[in-house]
N, C-alpha and C positions, 0 to 999 in steps of 0.2 A: 131573435134569438138573446133569451133572458140574461140577464145583468150577470159578471162574472162569479163568485163565489169563492176566496178567498180561505186558501188551506193553510193551517198554521201549525206546526207537528214539534214537537217536542219531548223532553222529559221534565219538564216543568219542578224542578227539584230547589225548592219550590221555583211555582209561579209570583214574577212579582210586575215591579209599576213601571220594567223598561219592556217587559212580553204586553201588557198592557198598551205602552205606547206606540211599540210597532202597530201595532190591529190597529189602533187611532190611525194612525198615520198614513198606513196600508188604503185603509177603508176609503180614505177622506181623497188622495190623491191618485188611486187606481180605480177611485170610481166602484167600487165592489159593493155588490147585491148583498153582503154578506159575510160571515167568516165562518169557519169550521176548524174547530181547537182538537187536534187528536192526541192526546197524549199517550207517550211514548211507552210500550212494557220493557220491553228488554233491547234497548237500542244499541247497534253495532260500530258506532263510530267516536262511542262515549264510553268511561269505566261505568260500572254500575250503580243504578242511583243508591243514594242512601236512605231514603225512606220508602216503603214499603209503597207497592202499586196504589191499594187501596188509601192511601193517607192522600199519594200526590193525585187522585182522580177528584177526592174530598173541597181539596186547595181549588184545584180547577171550578169545581164548582163553586166554592165562597168566592172565590176572585171574578166569577161571571156573573152573579145571582142579579147584577142593578142592569146586565146588558141583554134584554130582548133580541138584539138580533146578532148575537153569536149563539151557536150551538156548541155539542159539545160529543164528539165521536169516541166513547167507551172500547171499543172494537179491539183496537191494539193494546187497552193497560190491563185489559183483562185478558189478552191470551197467554198462551204460555211459549208462543215459538216465537224468537227474534224479530224486530221490528226492520225494514226493510223499503223503504219508501215508492219503490215502483208497485210489489205486490200490492200495497196501500192502495195507491193509486188506480189501480186495476179493479182493488173491487170498489171504488167509489163510481167509477165509468158505471160498472154493472150495475151498482144500485141508482145513481144518478143518470144513466144514458148517457151517449155519445157529445149531445150536442151544447150542453151546459159551460161556456167557460169554465174555468180553475184557473183556479193562479195560485204556485205553491210558493209560500214566502219565506226569504232564509236573508241571513245576513252578508254582506259581501265578504267576510270569509270563507264564509261554508260553502259561495258561490265559488270563491276561487281553488276548495279544494274537489269540486264537485267531478274531477275525472277520476276519483279515486271509488267514488260512490259504485252501489252495489248496480249494473245495468242502466248506469248513469243517462247512456243516450235515447236510452227510451222513454224518460221523463220527457222529452220532448213531445214526446208521440200523445202522452195522456195531459199534458197540462201547459199552461205558461210558465211562466218564473218571474216571480217579484222581488227585486234584490235590492234590501234596505242597504245605500251608501251613506258612509260615517268614515273621520278623517282617519288617515292610515293606513284605509285599506284602498289599491288604485285598482280602477273597474276597465284601466284601458286594457287594449287586445295583449298591446305588447309584452304587459305584465303577467300573462296567462299561459299556462303549458300551453304547447302547440293545437293540442285537440280542443282544447275548451277554447282555445282565440278561433278557432274555426269556427264551432261552431257560434261564440258567441257575436261574431261578424255576420254570420246568415240572418242571426236572429232577433239581434238588439236593435228595438223600435224607441223612437224617442218619444212619440205621440202614445196616450195610453187607451187613446179609442184603440186599439192593435187587440185592447186584448178583449173587447168585445163582439171583434167580427169573427174570429175564430174559435174552436173550441183547447185550441192549446196550441204550442209552438213557437211562442216569440218569448222573448227576453225585454223586461223594461226594469230599467234602476230608477229608485226614488230616495231623495234625503231624509235620512233620517235627524232631523231636527233635534230631537232630545238626546241629554246624556246617558248613556248607555252603561248598566251593570252587570253583570252575572250571575248567577246563581251560584258558583262557585264563592263569590265575593260573601254575596248573602250569607252565605252559610258558616263562613268564616267569621263574621260580624256577631252571629247568633251564636258560636260558641265562645267568641271573645267578651259576651255581654252585651258586645255594642250597639248604640242605637240605630234600628232597622226601620222607625217606624215612616221615614219617605222613601224606603225601598221596597216595603209591602203592602196591600192593600189591608185596609184593617182587619178582614174577615180572615182574610189567610196570616196574621201576623196572630190571632187569636185561637186560630184552632195551633198552632205551632205551640203555642203556650200551652195548652189546655193537654195536648198531646205529647209534650216534652221531647220533639222534634229537633233535632241536630244538634243534638245536647251532648255532653260528653260522658 
């Protein structure tokens, strides 16, 4: 069985340094054999992105240009239909086969809300879940909704090697040592004219300025 492939989806409105740090930490700690970035077209769990799909895709390409270990799947961002995670993973299974271990990456806050996702229980049949934990989000089972807690207790593995021994079904958490920032915070700073050099990869900041994104 080949090395696990990380799956990192998001609106990336815009992609920022915390996204890159999450990918780096997940690759190292979960021993991933690569990372597939999937920009969303019309996400269902968030308000509509401010930047047009072609701009968000271009920013992801700019941010990842120096990372040959990363690949971009542009299927969702080019689609007219809303993006749902389960159909996306089903498509990837058709393309990649049923044996490759896939690891869907998400933050602890997203995982705690997993029971509200479309067809969420089916996620475990299609991929493992790698949860980036950070201060303020308790991953203890007794802090979760009952149905999610049941799945967590059954599937949580403390050894990351579990991700490489089956195609799907496990939940592993890993600490995210870097500070976090949200795309909303980045957009606000851009609108205010505040410094964002430490929050955005240089090629992304250059793209935003050239195309006058997120300005009034």
